[in-house]
N, C-alpha and C positions, 0 to 999 in steps of 0.2 A: 505492499498499500503504500502510497506515494504523499506524504507530507505535503502541504501548504509551501512550507518553504525551499524544498526539494521542487514543485509548480514553477515557484515563482523564477528560482534560480532556472530551470531549464529554459522558461519562458524569455529570462534576460540573454539568455544564450543564443537562442534563436533569435533573436533579435541583434545581437552584435554580430553573428554570419552574416544576415539580408544587410543588414549598412556595411559589413566588406564589403558582399557582394557587390553592392549599389557604387558602391567606390569603384570597385573597379570597373563597372558596369560603363558609369557617369564616364572616367577617363580613357578606357579605349573610344567611346561611341566621340569623345570631343576629339580627339587624338585623333583618331582617323577619318576625322572630317565633319561629322558632322554635331556641333557644338550646342547648335541651339535646340536640336530633340534631346538631347543629354541636360539639360538646363530645364525642360519644360518638365522633364521626367524625373529630375536627382534632386533639383535645388527647391531650395523652402524660399519664404518672401523676401531673405535679403542673402546676400552673398558678400561677405567679408576678403576682401582677397588683399594678401601679405607677398606676391613676390612682386617686388619691385618693376619689374617689366612688363605686368599687367596692369590694366585698370582697375579700381573697384568694381562692384558689382557687374549684373548677369551681362548685362550688355558688352560691357568691355570684356568679359572672357569671351562671348560669344566671337567678338570682333577679330580678338588676340588668336584662337583658334581656329578660324575660317581663314588668316592669311596667312597663318602656320602653315596649313592643309595647302593653301594655292601653292607659297613657296617650293615646300619641300614633301611631295604627296607619298613620296615613295620612301618615308623613316617609318620604324617600326619599333615596336612597344612588348617587351614581355616580362610580365607580372610576377616579377620572383618569391615575394612574400605577401603578405598583409595580416597586421595585428591590429586587435581592438583594445581599449581599454575605455568603460566610460562609453563615454558619448564621441569618442575619437577613433579614427582608422588610420593608419599608419601604411603605406603602401610603397614597397619597397619595386624599384624599376631599372630594367635594360634598354637605353634607349638607343638605338643604332641609328644615325643620319649619312645625308649624303657626304662619300667618300669615304667610308668606314668610318667617320668620325663620333664616339661612341661613350656615352655617358651612364653615370651612375645617379638616379634619384631617388630622394627620400618625399615624398608627399603626405600630409599630416590633413585628413579635414574632418570638421568638428560636426556632427550633426543633433538639429533639433527635434524635441520632442516626439514630431510627427514622424520620423526616419528622413526628412530630407538634409541634403548638403546646406551649410549657412557660413561656412571660415576652411579657408586652404593656407594654406604654411607650404614652404617647400624648398628644398636644396639640392642643388646640383654638384656634380662631379665628374669631370673629365676624366676617360679612361686612358690613362698614358701607357706610350708604345711600348716601354721597358716597367717592370718594376724590380726590388729588392726580394722580392718573395715568390714562389710560383702559386700564391691564392690568389682567387679572384678576389673583385671587390663587390661580388653581392654573394 
């Protein structure tokens, strides 16, 4: 017999898993060329942006990703891992751009009580051609 506490924990775990799945779907959809649909499906009433290269708000996000897709349609992204904690989802990705220009990124998304993305932070690091060790950056 499942106690009420176990039921609540199971519901919270499902919500965290859904937030992670939605963060990945949102990022993939925007990155692959449909940021408007990504915003419609996954973003809440507000969208706070912390990346200094992207304007604040939904429309600025859409404009940035539409421009990026038009300029670099052949770029690719691999989602290496996703981690959830409370209202936050962290995504660790490997991006390959034209000329085999590669990056490791960490993106953090904050979700509201309705399961919608309302805030974003990120950090990017270019993968160097050589390394002092044989470990990958992801």
